Each structure stands twice: as C-alpha cells, then as structure tokens.
N, C-alpha and C positions, 0 to 999 in steps of 0.2 A: 441642513439637518431638519428632518420632519418634525412637526409639532408634537406628535405623540411621545417623543422622547422627553417632553417637558410636562406631560400630564401625570397626575397621581404621584407627585413627588415634591420634595422640598425646593428644588431648583426651578428657575424659569428659563434657563438656557444651559447648554452644555459647554464645557471648556473648549472643545475642538470646533464648534460651529461659528464662533464669532469672527466677523470680518470687518473691513473698513466701512461697509454699508451699515453696520450696527452702531457706528459712532453716535453717542448721545443716548443710547438705549440704557435704561436702568435694568439691571439683571441681578439674579441670585444664582450663585454657582455653588456646587458641592463637589468634593473630591478629596484627593490626597496631596499633601504638601510634598513636592518632589525636591526642589531646591529653594533655599532661603538665602537672601543676601541683604546686608545692611550697607547702604550707600549714603553716608553722610546724613543720617537722620531719617531717610526714607527706607522702608523695608520692601524688598521685592520678593514675591513668592511665586514660584512656578507651580500652578495648581493643575493636577492631572485627574482626568476621569477616563472612561473607556473610549471617548471620542478624540482625545488629544490633550493639548496643553493650552493654558492661558496664563499670561503674566498678570499678576495682581500687584498693584502698588498701594502700600499702606503709608499714608501721609498723616503725621500727628495732628495736622490742622483739620483733617476730614473725618477722623474717628475719635471715639472717646479715649481718654487716657488708659482706661482698663483694656480696651480692644488693642490699643497700640502696644501695651505691655504684653498682651497675649501674642501678638505678631512677632515681637522681639524674642520670644522664648519658644518658638515653634521647633519641633523636631521633625526629622524625615518620617514620612508616612503618617503624620498626624491627619486625622479626618476633619475636614473644615467645611463650614458654611460661610460664604462670603457674599455680602451685598455690595453693589457699587454701580458705577457708571462707565460705560465703554467710551474710551477716548483714543484718538489717533496718537501713535508714537511719533516722536520727532524723527526727522530723516536719518540722523546718525544713530538712532536707537532701533531702527527697523531690523528685525532678525529674519533674513531670507530663508533660514533653515527651519522655521516654524510656519505651519499653515496659518497661524494666528499672529504672525510676526509683525503685522502692520498696526496692531492695536494692543491696548492693555486695559485693564479694569482698575479704575480708581476706587478703592474700597471705602465704603461708608460704615461697614461693620464687619467684624471678624469673630466667628464663634468656633470654638473647638468642640467637635462632636465626640471625638475620642482621641486619646493619645496612643503612642506606639513606642515600644522599645526599639533599639537600633536593629534594623533588619539584617539578616545574615549575608545578604548580597544586594547589590545595587538593583533597583527596580527600573531597568532601562534595557534597550536593545543591545545586542552584541556582547553580552557578558561572557566571561570565560569560566564561569562557575561550572563545576562538574555536574553531570546530569543527575546523579544520586542526590546531591544536595538540593538541586532545583526541585526534584520530585518529593523530597522530604518536606519542603516548604512550598508545596505546589500552589497554595492559595496566594502566596506572594509572587510566584512565577507567573501566575495567570494575570497579574496586574501589569505585566510588561506588555507594551504595545504590540510586539510581534506575536505574542501568544494570543492576544485578543484578536488580531487580524486573522490568525489561523482558524480560531473557533468561529469567527464571523464568516469566513469563507466556507467552513464546513456547514454552517447554517444555510448559506445561500445555495450550496450544492444540493443539500437535502430538499430545500424548498423547490428548486428547479426540477428535481426528480419527481416530486409529488405533483407539481403543476402539470407536467406533460401527462402523467398517468391518470390524474383526475380528469383531464380534458378528453382522454380516450376511454372513459367509462370504466376505469378500474376501481375496485373496492379495496380499501385498506382494512386488512383483517389481522388480528393478533393470533399467533399460534402458541402452543404451550412451551414453557421453559423446562418444566419437569416432564421428561419423556422416557422412552424405553431405550435401552442399549441394543445395538445390533451387532452381527458378526463383524461388520466393518468398523466397530466402535472401539478399537484398541486405544485410541487417544481420547476417549470420552472422560469428562469429569463426572464422577458418580456421586450421588447423594443418597444417604440411607433413608429409608422410610420407617418412621416410628410406629405407625399402625400396622406395618407389614414386616415384622422382624426377619432379618436375613435377606430382604429384598431391597433393590436400589433403583432410583431414577437415574437417568443420564441427562446432563445438560446438552442441548442439541448442537451438533457441529453445523447443522443446516436444518431449516424447516422442511427438507425435501419431501418426506412422506406426507406431512400435513398439507403442504400446498398442493400435492397431487390429489389427495382426497378431497380438498376443496373443489377441485375441478370435477371430481366425481359427484360432488354435492350440488353441482349446477351453478356455482359462483361465477364461473367462466372467465372473469378477469380479476386477478388478485395481485396485490402488492403489499409489502411490509418493509419498513426499515427495521431490520431484525438484529437482535443481539445473538451472536453465536459463540461457541466455546470449543476450544481444542487444546488438549494437554500435550503440547509438543515443545521441543527446544525452540527458544525464541531467537529472533534476529531483528534487524532494523525494521523490516516490513511485516513482522508478525507479533501478535499479542495473544495471551491466553483467552481473552474475550475480545471479540471484534464485531464490527457492524457492517452489514451488507444490505443493499437494496435487493429484495427478493421479489421476483416477478414470475407469474405463471398465467398461461392463456390457454383457452380451449378452442377447438375447431381451427387450428392454425397449421401452417407449414413452416419450415425453417426460415424461409424468406420473410415471413411476417414478424418473427421474433427479431431478426437482424434489423429490419427496417424500424421497428418500434424502438429498439435500443439506440439506434443512431439518432432518432428524434430526441430521446432522453439526453444523450451525450451532447447533442448540439445545443440544447438548452443549458446544460451544465457548463459547457465551455463558454457560452455567451455570458452566463452569470459571473464567470471568473474573468471575463475580459480577454478570452483566448480565441483567436481565429483558427479554424481548421476546415479543410475541404471535406465535404460529404457528397456522395456516399463514400464509405471507407474502403480502402483496398482490401483484397482478400488473398490469402496465401494458404495453400494446403499444408497440413501437418508434415507431409513427406518433403515438400519444398523447404519448409522452415528448418527441418532437421538437416537436410542436405546442405543448405547455404549457411546456416548459422549455428547448427549443432544443438539447438534447443527450440522449444515450442513457444517461447516468449521473446522473440528477437527484438533487440533495439536496432531499428532500421535507420537511425539517424546518422550512422557512419558505416563504412564499408568493412574491410578486413574480413571478407567472407571466406568460408572454408572451401578448399579445392581438393577434389579427389585425385590422388596420384597413383592409385593402385595399379592401373594398367601400365603406367610408365615404369614403376619400380618392381613389378612382380618377378622379374628375372635378374634383378641386380645382385651384385656380390655382397651387398650388405644384408646379412642373413636375418636380421630383425625384421626388415621390410619384406623380404621374399618369403619368409616362413609364415608371416601374418597373412600375406596375400594367398599363399597356398592353402591355408587353413580356413579360408572364407572370410577373413577379416578385411579391414580396409586400412589404407595409408592415406591420411589427409594432412593438410597443412594450411597455415595462414601466413600472410605477408605483413609483418609489422613495419611499415615504412617509417624511416626515421630512427630506427634502433640499430642500424648496421654497424655503427661505431662503438656500441657498448662493449665493455670489457667482458672477457670470458666469465669472470666471477659474477658479473651482473646478470649475464644470460643464464648461467647455471642455477641462479637462485629461483628462476622460474620453474625449475623442476619440482619445487615444493608444491606449486599450484597444480602441476600435472599429477603428482602423487596423491594429493588430496582428492582428486577426482577419478582415481582408479588406475592411473598409468604406472607402468613398471619402470619407466624412464622417459627421457625427452631428447630427441635429436634436433639439431639446429644447424643452420648455415647463415653466416654473416657475410653480407656483401658490402664492404666498406666504401666510404665515399672516395677513397683514393684508388679504387679498382681492384682491391684484393678480395679473395674468396676464402674465408676462414671457416673450417668445419672439420671435426674429427671423422666425418663419414664420407667426405668427397672422394677419397682414394678408392672407394668401393664401386664407383660408378664408371661406366664407359662414357666416352665423349658424347655419344648419341643420347644416352640416358640423361646426362647432365644438361645438355642443351635443351632437351624436351622438358626437363623439370623447370629450368629457368623460364622457358617460354610459357609454360602452364601457370607459373606463379607471377608472371609479369614483373620480373626482377629488374631493378635499377640499382645503381650505386646508392648506398645508405639504407638498404633493406635488410631485415632480419626475418628469415623463414623458420617457423617453428612447426615441428611434425608431431603427429600422434599416430601410432601403429598399434591397433588392437581390434577388438570387436567393434561393430558399428556404434553400439551404445556408449562404450567407454571412450572411443576416439571422439565422438560427438561431444560428450561431457567435458573432456579435457580441453579441446580446442575452443569450445564455447566459453569456458572459464578463462583461458589464456587470452582470448579475444577481448573480454571485458577488462582483464587486468592490464593488458597492453594499452587499451584506450585510456585507462586511468593514468598509467605511468607516462604516456606520451602526451597527455592533455589533448587528446583528440576532441575537437569541438562536437558537442551534442546539444545543439540549440533548439529551442522551441519544443513542441510536443508532437509525437508521432503515434497515431492510433491506427490499428489494422485488425482485421479478423484473421484468426487461424481456424481453419475448418477441415473437415474430413479426417478427424482423428480415428485411429483404430479403435475397435470396440474392446479388445482384450490385450493384455500384455502378460508375459510370463514372469512370475515372481521367483527368482532364483533361491532366495532364502527359504520361502515357504514351500517351494517345489510344487506350485500350482498356478493356475491362471487367475488373474485379477482383472477387474474392470479398469480401463484407462481413465475414464471419468468416474462414473458410478454405475451400479448394476441396473439402474432404472432407465438407462439411455436406450433409445430406439436403434436397433440394428438396421443397417441399410437393406432395403428390400431384396436387392440382388445377392445378398450374402446370407440370407436366412438359412439356407441349406448347409452352411459351413460351420455353424455354431458347435456342433458336436465333433466333427472330424477335422476341421481346419480353422480353429478359432482365431489364430493370429492373422488370418486373411479377411476377417470380418471388419468392415468399416462401420461407422456410426454417423448419425445425424447430430453431431456435436459442434460446438463453436466456442472459442475463447476470444475475448476482447483483450488485446495487448496494447499497453500504453507505455512508451519510453522504456521498453525492456522488462516491464512487469506485467504479470497477469492481472488485469483490472477487473475481469469478470469471466464467468464461464457458464455454459448452459447447454441445452440439448432439446430435441424432441424426446418425449418419454414413451416407454412401452405402455400401450393401453390394452394389450391382450393378456389375460391371465395365463394362458398356456405358454405364450412366448416368455413372459416373465419367469415362469417356472423353469423353462429351458435354460435361460441365461443364468439363473441362480444355481441350477444343477451343474452347469458348466464351470461355475466358480467353486464347486466342491461341496455344496450344501446338499444334505439329504432332504427327502420330502418332509421328514419329521421336523428338521431344522427350519425349513421354509415355512411350514405351518406355524411353528412356534414363534419365529421372529417376524415373519412377514404375512401371517395369516390375515390380519386386518386389511392389508393392501391387496392381497390376492382376492379376498372376498369382494372388495370394492371394485376391482377390475372385472369381476364376473357379472357385475350388476350395471351394465351399460356405461362403461367409462368412455368418455369422448376422446378423440385425438387431442393431445395437449403437449405443451412444452413451455420452456421458459429460460430464465437466466438469473444469475445473482451477480451484482456488481459490488466490488469491494469499496465501500465508502471511504474507509480510512486511507487506503492506498491512493485512490483518485485524488483526495484532498491533499495528501502528502505531495504528490507530483505537481499539482496545480500551485501549491504554496511554495514549491522549490525547496522542500525540506528533504533530508536524507533519512529521516526516521518517522514512523507513524506516531511515535510517542509525542512528537511536537504538534500533532493535530488532534490529539485526544485529551480531553480535560483531565482525566485521572487515570493515567496508564500504569502498567506494571513495569518493573525493571527487567533486565535480561534473565534474572533468576525467578521471574514470575511473582515478585513480591512488591508490596506497596510501602515504601519508607514512611509515608505520611501517617497511615493508619496502623501500620504494623502487620497487615495481612500478608500471608496467612499466619494465624496464631494458634496456640494450643487451646484446647477446650478442657473442661473439667471432667473428672471421672463420672460425675453424675450425668453430664450430657451424653457421654459415650454409652453409659449403661442404658439410657432411655432409648437409644437406637440400636441396642444389642451389639455394640462394638467394643473392642479393647485394643490398645496399642501394644506393639511388640517391644 
C-alpha cells in the first residue's frame, strides 16, 4: 500500500496492507466493525476499510477498562479508531483466506467514532439480496469489497484512457450538458428553460456536434469522459445516463483512429491485468451479418449461421421455397449437444424466434442414437436432405434451428437463438475477444417511418466511390465507420465525419429534411463546415460496458456508483419525483 493512503487522515495504516513484515509496528487503524467475537475474555474484531480486513485483538490487560467495555458492546458497522501493535498469529490461528491472515493487531485503545443500527443486509461479497434493496441502501452496498473493486477498476480504466490520450497531445475539453434537440432526438431528455417560456434544452445523447465544432475551432485533438443521456427502455447494459470516452481528431484518416483506439485499449487491458493481442482483427459489416446475424458478434464460440437458400429453394416445404422465391433467405445454426432435447424443450425456443420477428421456427434433431426427428423432413428429397446435412456439418447429438424470412429478420432470429443456445448449453466463453467491425452501410430504410435513416449518424463520411449514389441508390452507399466489439457487446463506435457543407446538406436531404429544417436544426454546424473545416473523425468508447466486461459482471449497474433501476428510478433518493405547482408555473408547464 502506497504511503499517500495514510496521509491527511486519522490512521497510520490501512486494514488491508498489513503483512508479516509489519510485525512490531505500532499502527492506528480506522474502519467498520465487520464481525466481533468474544473468546474467553479476549475480544476479536474484524475491522474493514476499503483495502481489506485486519483482525484486532482486544485484551483486558492491554487496554483501559473503559475501552474493553466498548469492545464488548460493539455492533456491526460501528465506525472505529483502533491503536495497537502488529503481531504474528500463532500457526494454528493463521487464516489463509485473508490477505492479512498471518498477523493481527493487539489493541492498546478502541474508540467508537460512530454507532450504527442493524444494517438491512450483510456487508460482504456474494450476498443474495435483491438488486432494488441494494440500490435503496447503495451507500451500504458500496462498502462491500466487490463493489469497491468494481469502482477501483473503473478508476484505473479511466486513468489508463487519459494517460494514453494525454501522451498523444489530446486536450480534455468539457462540452455543454444543456444543448438543443435535433430531429434524431426522439429519445432526448428535455429540460424547460425558465427565461425562455415554451422552449427546452435537451440533455446530450452524445457531444457529437460539439466535438466536431471543436475540430473546426482548431483544437485538433480533443477528448472527454462525458456524461450522456438517452430516454430509452433499460436493460442490463443500458442506463438513462451513461459515461463514454469521447475522442475527436483532425487531419486524420480512418486508420489513424483505429490505431489510436488500439493504443488506448491496450493500456486499459494492461491496467486490468488482461492480455490480448494487437492489432485487433477486422471484420466487415457484411461478413458479421452473414456469419453471426448481428454487427456485434461474440466470436469466442462458433455456432455460425449457414445460408441454405440455394439448397432448399425448390423443396416441397413451402415455407422455405416461397421465402426463397420472394427474395428472402433460409439460414440455420447447428446447436451441437442439443439433439436429444425433448420436442417440448425445442419448441420453447420458438418464443425467442417470435420475439425477434419470426412467424415460426423449423428444426431438425439428430439424436445421439442415430434418429432424425423433425416435422419437416418428409418434404425434402434425399438429395436435398443430404446436401442440408453436409452444409450444416451434422453429427449425432446436433440440433439444427432454421429461420426463413427477409435477410434482416432471419439474421435477428438466428443471432438471438445462437446466444440463447450458448447460454442453455453452457458453451465456454472464456477470456475477452475484441475486434473491429468496419465498412458499415451509410443508410438503412426505416419501415415504420417509411424513410431512409443513417446507420450510424448523419455526420458520417460517405465512401468516396459512393458519393454519386446518395440520391438514387442510398442503400448502396458505404461509409467510413467503425465499431469496437468486445465479447459480443458494442464497446465503442465512430467514423470519419463529413467536412463538406454541401455533402452534409445532401445527406440530411436524403434523410428527409427540408432545407428549412436543416438550417433550423443544423445551421450552426453547416456554417462551421463552410468556414474551413478540416478532415476529422473520432470514436466514443462505452466506459460503463468496458468496465462491466472487465469486471466479469452481467450488469453495468454493478460498476456504476449510483445507477438507476430498470424503471429508470433511484430507490435511494426517490428520483424521479414530483415537483410543486410553483416550480411548474415558473417554467410555464402544467401536468395533465
């Protein structure tokens, strides 16, 4: 333990730092009483601080009668200050499960700095307390060692990011939290402006426009560990407010951004004690969709998608042949080890398929005793059946799951089934896998809105060879964009940006905005692009997700000090809460 931990404080040592080499050292410790035990006239107290535990022995011959009485009546989570001498434990008393298990502190004084009522749950690792209770008493939850380790890891990751960027000449700049809403801001949190009745700020989903205008201001190399906000349905890897490392660079090509990001991630992984090879592998968006059905594949296991459209296009099974005839696809995955599942177990998977847009789910089970069970087998010729088994690399014990639909739906269905089967079959997913997904399309078609939308965002640079396709063939336009994928999660995303005012107008028009709307919502950006904007680009890395994965957690709530629940509420403070009629009147609002 470094000396600075013992500066500017009551203690001269921390509980977790003491070792056999400290025997004979006189120390002052502070912390919380974790466990107290009375052993035949000796009081044993396990004292805990953020660094760990130390056993304190209170002997009536070594402390005052008043201090011994204090030690006899300690409650859990009492806040203590203990002075004493470090001594070696006897051989039979050594605790191999404690880092400080070879020593103990013989107390010379015990002082209670504060008492505590009985806590609502045990302050220790591995508790089974429900998450809502933990979040209601978050300050107690944070005392648990595993929560401290998560926040300490988060600190190390953030410092590693800053270290690399500082060394490469980047400037840390803060951008506004109160900003303007945009046509893409359907999920904005909005804030009323009292001095401007009827008008609202929006909390930023990203500092995107600000960081681009910083490049136009000549800052050239910017970063920020930025708070961002998005009003969307929550899940384990989403929060209404989240933190990202935001990076933007001028006078760069895509390769520069990828290389810098790899330098940052190498430092982050080293800080977390994780080994990984660099440079990272790269996969095109098209290849990721073809092989895994999604653009954030977990490549730590197989079960890849196989296209069977050509094999089944003329089959007697009309679901397959009609989809193929209409331009759709028939694809499948092979879940090895599930071939002996019961029909009921298999058909439960249809719920997963339905949740992702499928109208049904076909399957074939190849049992370990050599049987082939399926409602659809009778529709295939021998040649088609043989070709299907060869394409799927079938062995006894395999379960083949099909999706027949549009390319997008089939991909989504099989991607979800692939992950569910890996979970149900306990497929090993060890270590960490990072890769780049590159060459995203510039546009996609939004079926609900009946218009084109940006695949990433509308400020992404269109590939040079596709500039003439923006108006007439937008879905054929590629972009200079890149996502960093880690263990099946999008850990970051970025692109080269448009630095031409006219090209930016063309892209925004293609997204359905009129010139008046462009000037109203993006006029500040267009004007900046007209005044000598340099080529620029960048990336944003999800700090919460990266720390979650490095910590081995399944939810980002376990690596955020004060997160919200799945209903976007805070049980500890009661947020969100009602406000008074007077407060609403001051901002020209009223509730329905």
